N, C-alpha and C positions, 0 to 999 in steps of 0.2 A: 450380635454378630461378632465373631472373633476377628482379630487382625491377621494379616498375612494370607488372606484368601484370594486376593486379586493380584494383578501385575501392573497396575497403572501408576504406581508410585512406590516410594520407599516404604510407606506404611501398608500399602496394598489393600486399600478399602474400596471395593467396587460399589458404586451406587446404582441400584436397579431402577432406572428412571421410569417414571410414569408419563404416558402420553396425554393423560387427562387428569383432572383433579379428583382422583378417587377419594373415598371417604370411609373411615372406620372408627369405631369407638370401643373402649374398654372401660367397664364399670366395676369398681371394687365394692363388694357388698358385705354388710355386717351379718354374721351368723348369730342368731338370737335364740336364747332359751325362752319359749313362749310363756313359761310359768314365772320366771323371775325377771324377764325383760333384759337380763344381762347378756353380755357377750358369751358365747359358748364355743368350745373347741370342736366343732362338728364338721369341718371342711372335708376331711377324708371320707366320712360316712356319706356325705351328700355327693361327693364326687363318684363314689362307688355306685350310688343309686343312679346318677346320671349315666354312668357307663352301662349299667344294666338296662336302663330304659332307652338307650340310644340317643341321649341328649348331647348335642354338640355345643362347643363354644365355652364350656365351663372349665376353669383351671384353678389350681391352688395358688396361694400367695404366701407371704413370709410367715404369717401367724395362722394357726388352725381356726381362728375365729373370723377368717377372711376368705372370700371367694371372689374370683374375677370372671365376669361374663364378657365375651368378645363377640363383636359382629363380624360378619364376613366383609370382604372388600366390596363396597357399594359405590354407585355412581351418583346417588342423590340422597337427600335426607329422607325422602319418602321411602326409598328402598331400604335404607338403614333402619327406619322405624319398623317396617314390616319384619325384617330379619331379627333385629334386636329384641323387639317386644315378644316375638314368638319364643325366643331362647330364654328370656327372663321368666316368661310364664312357665315354661317347662322346668327350668332350674328351681323355681320356687316350689312347684309341685313336687319335685324330687326331694327338696328340703323338708316339706311338710310330711312326706311319706316316711321319713325317718325321725320325725319328732322335733324338727327345728323350724325357724322362720327366718326371713331375711329383711334387712332394713337398709334405707338409704340415708347416708349422712357422712360428713367429713370426719367426725369423731363420734364415739358413743358418749352420751351425757354423764354417765356415772360409773362406768366400768373402771376397774383397777388394772391397768395394763401389766403391772408387775406379776399378775396372776396368769398371764397369757402363756400359751404353749407354742413353740416354734415348729413350723412344718419340717418334715424329715428330709427334704431335698438337700443335696450336697452343698449347693450354692448358698442356701439359707443357713445351713449350719456354719458355713464359713463366715457369713455376715454376723451371726451371733457371736462367734469366737472373736471377731475383730471388734465389735461394738460393745461387748459386755452388757452391763445392766441397761445401758441406753437403748439397746435393741428392743427391749420390751416396751419402751415408751413410743414405739412407732405403730401403735394400734390406730392408724389413721388411714383414711379411705379417699381415693382420688378417682377422677374421671380423666381418661386420656383420649385425645382425639387426633387421628392421623389424617393428613391430606396429602395426596400425591403431587409431586412436582417433577418437572422435566429433566433435572440434572442436579448433580452435587453442588455446583456453583449456585444454582437456583435455591437449593435448600439453605445454603449459608446466607444468601442474599435475603431470602424471605425472613430468616431469623433476625438479621440485623434491621430489617424494615419493621418488624412487628414486635420486637422486644419491648418497645415503649408501651405497648398495649397489654402486656402481661398483667399488670396490676388491675386493669379494667376487667379482664376476663376472670380474674380471681374474685373481684368484687361482685360481679354478676352471679357467680356460683357459690359464694360464701355460705357455708352451712356447718360450721363447727364452733359455736360460741361457748360450749361447755366442755369441761375436762375434769374427770374424777369428782363429779358432783359440785363443781364450782363454776360460776359465771366468770370467764376469763377476761371480760370486757373487750375481747377481740371478736371480730366476726368470723375469723378463720384461725382458731388455735391450731388446726392441722398444720398450717404453714410454719408456725413457730416450733412445732414439735418435730417436723420431718427434716432431720439433718443426718441422713445415712452415711455421708462421707464428706470430705472436703470438696468433692466434685458435685455440688448440689446448688440449687438456687438459680440466679441469673447466669446465663452461659458466658463463656469467655468471648471477648470481642474479636471476631475473625472476619476477614473480607473475601475469602475464597475457599474452595474445596481443598486446594493444595495446602493452605494454612491449617485447615482442620486435620488433614492427614498428618502433617508434620507435628501438630500438637498431640495427636493420638500416639504417634510413634515415640515421642519423647516421654509421655506419661507411661507408655508400656515399658520402655527401657528402664525407667526408674522404679517400676513395680507398683505404681500408683493405681493402675487399672489393668484389667485383662482383656476387656472388650468394651464396645460402646454401651453395653448394658450397665457398666459401672459409672457412667456419666448421668447423674440424676438431675440434669438441668431441667428447669421449668419448660424449656422448649429445646428440642435437639433433633438433628437429622437421624433418620432411621434408614441406613443404607440398604439393609436387606429388603425392606418393603418399598423403597423409593419415595418415602414420605418425610414430611416435617411432623414431628410428634409434639403436641401441646400437653404438658403434664402439670400445669399450674392450677387446674380446677379442683376445688372440693367436689365430692359427689353432691349434686343439688338435691333438694327435697322432692323435686318434681321431674317426672320424665318429660313433660312438656318443655321444661327448662333445658334438659339434656339435649333435646332436639333443636331448641333455639340456639344453644351454644355451638352445636355442630354446624348449623347454618351460618352463624356469625364467623366461625373459624374458617369455614370453606370460603366465604366471601372475602375475608381478609387475605387469605393465601392467593386466591385468584387475582385479586386486585394488586397485590404486591408483585406477583410474577409479571403481570402486564406492565407495571411501572418499571421493573427491572429490564424488561425487553425493550422498553422505549428509551432507556438511558444509554447513551453512547459511552463507550470505554468501560474499563473494569469497575466493578462495584467497590466502593470504599466505605467501610463501616465507620460510624462516628462514635468514638469512645464515650463522649459525654452522654449519649443516649443510654448506654449501658450503666454508667455511673448513677444517673438519675433514676433509671428503672429500678435499681436496687433500693434506693430511698423510697420510691413510690410503692414498691412492693411491700415494704414494712408498713407504710401508712395504710395500704389496702387491707392488710391483715388486721389492723386495729380498727379502722373506721369504715372500711368498705366503700360503698358508693358515696358516702358523705365525706370522704378524704379529699383534701385540697392538695393538688400536686402541680408540678411543672414538668412538662415532657421534653421541651426543646429549649435551646439557648435563647435568651431574650424574651421568652414568653412569660405572661403573668400567671399567677396561680388560678386554678379553676377546679371545681369539684369533679371527681371521677364520674359522678352521675350526669352532669352536663356534658362532659366529654363523651360518655357512652351514647347519649342521645344524639349528639352531632355525628358521631361515628356511624351509628345505625342509619340515621337519615341519609348520610353520604353514600352508604352501601346499598340502600334500598333499590335504586335503579338496577344495579348489578344483580341483586338478589331476585328481582323480577325476571330478568333475562335467564337466570339460572333455575327458575322455578322454586326458589327457596324463600320468597318474601313472607309467606304466611308463617313459616317457622320463625323467621327473624323477628317479626312483630311480637311474638310471644314473650320475648325478653326485653322489650322496650321499657326502660326504667321510669315510667310515669308514676303518678300517685297511687295507682292500683297495683304496681309491681311489688311483690314481697319475696325477699330472698329467703333461703332456708334458715339462715341465722335469725332473721326476724320472725319467721314462723315458729321456730323452736321456743324463742323467748315468749312469744304470744301464748303458745299452748301452756307453758309453765306458769305464766302470770295467771291464766284463767283457772288452772287446775291445782297448782302448787305441788305437782307430782312428777317425779322423774319417770315413773312408769308410764304416765300419760304421754310424755314427750316421745318415748321410744315407741309406744303403741301407735302414735301418729306417724312416726318414721317408717313403720312397717306396713301401715294400712293405706296411707295416702297414695303411694305409687301403684299399689295393687288395684285401687279403685280406678286409676287411669288405665291400667292394662285391661280391666274388665270392660271399660267403655269402648276400647278400640279393638280388643282381641278376646272376646268372651270364650272361655274354655272351661270345662268342668274341673273342679278341684277335688283331689283325693281327701279322704278324711285323715286328720293327723294321726300319727302313730300313738298307741297307748304308752309307748316307752317314754319314760320321763328323762329329760336331759338335765335335770336339776343337779348341780354340783357334779357334773360329768367329767371332772378332771382326771379321775382314775382311768376312764376310758381313753382320754386323750393321750396319757402316758403310754398305755398299751398300744394304741394305734401308731404312735410315733416311734415304736421300737423298730430296730433294723429288720426283724423278721417280717413284721406286718408291712413295713414300708416297701419291701421288695414286691409284695403282691398287690399294693395299692395302685390306683391310677396315677399316671405320671403327672407331676406338678410342673407348673411353668418354670422355665429356666431363667 
């Protein structure tokens, strides 16, 4: 959303409030060459197939080896599941029809990002010019979850209430242990690699919507940002949609975990809004929570659920795993009232819970093969779809996408870009 479109303040950012906690999700998918299991620059061809087949919700992303699938605005996780699973099925079928496949993961285990091709959108080309070589190191894939809130002040209040739990959300979703054929020793190398600008990571400590507008205006005046899209915070207000957007997540290995994280995020926001409504007087953010969240975020990228952290002043260290258990236990009564308890239980970090990072490492230990890891990343979620939304699959195209970078260059040319489906802005 651009600045200057409203009239309620100097910065003029109108917040389109939601009267109920709406829910939406965006999943960034890896475009895979089925022969090599490497990333492939096939996004525009897949988007064309989606357009021809009338498939909604698919958009391009920064690199041509990335696709994003978006849900509609939903009122519950069950509604989101039905909507998102249907779209994922159709988008994958479209990908298969032109010779590609799709995988879930925060990073690709062995791809060389320096070989990637940037999408032809004007905004993406501007990002490439600004970042230079580092732009190609952002072959990383995230899950974004939106929850509707009743006002701009509520969006800022929810952010300050929940920033301390961002490391916990990352730990539950962690699914990027490998980078360019190396075990990074991190559970989320994606979070170490994703630094698109200075405006990324833990958000600025703010206490009101007015402070957010003032911050935006100052950053716009200095040329640091053009719109709220240029604020790549782990959690941020989305004025256009009237939501708080959580951007901290790796794409999990499991769609079951995607739904569980949606349930947890919704419950966290609903609970935070209720707490804010019960508090008398203006909300005041605690800077210490932001400072400590930044430290805990680093620990979460390295150790995940096994990280020991401190969230509040005067507290003793505790593992993120134990913190997550207590958090989910405390939110379960609310989840039951909202009808989300079953989804919430699916990410309870007991001895049977396996993150995507743990799954990838297990598959590699058993097989010793990077191809086997990627094969699991592309098959596991499809098996979940088949169990919940069985639909016939088309036969893959006989066209080989092996070493298809010449095609990517042709597709990314200005002439072809003008006739291609619109990419996300």
